[in-house]
C-alpha positions, 0 to 999 in steps of 0.5 A: 626616011622621012616616013619613018621619022613621021611615024615616030614623031606621031607616036611621040606626040600622041604619047605626050597628049595621052591620046591612046587611039592616036598612039596605038595607031602607030603600031601593027596589029601584031605588036610585041613588047619585050622586057629584057632579059626575058626572051618572051614578050611581055605584051602581045597584040594591039589590044593587049598593048592598048589595054596596058597603056590605058591602065598603066601609063596614060592614067598617070598625071605626070606622064610626059616624054622628053626628047634630048636627041634622035638618031636614025640608022637605016629603018631604026630610030633611037630617041634619047631622053633624060636619065632617070634615077632607079 
């Protein structure tokens, strides 16, 4: 289980550092990102994933994730941050 938490923590820290290379290193080459309720992936593959984060996330000055709680259930990790207003 510690290996699972290590990957999640590395991803979290790279996100807050806006370190794109370190961030995407934690994802597989065939990563797929879904935006419910769509059954189709919004992003497919590490290259598309990296491009999205470079252009749409890591260029935002106020970008920062805040962790309030972390729950591990088997091989799944759920991070809880503060509620955002829509």
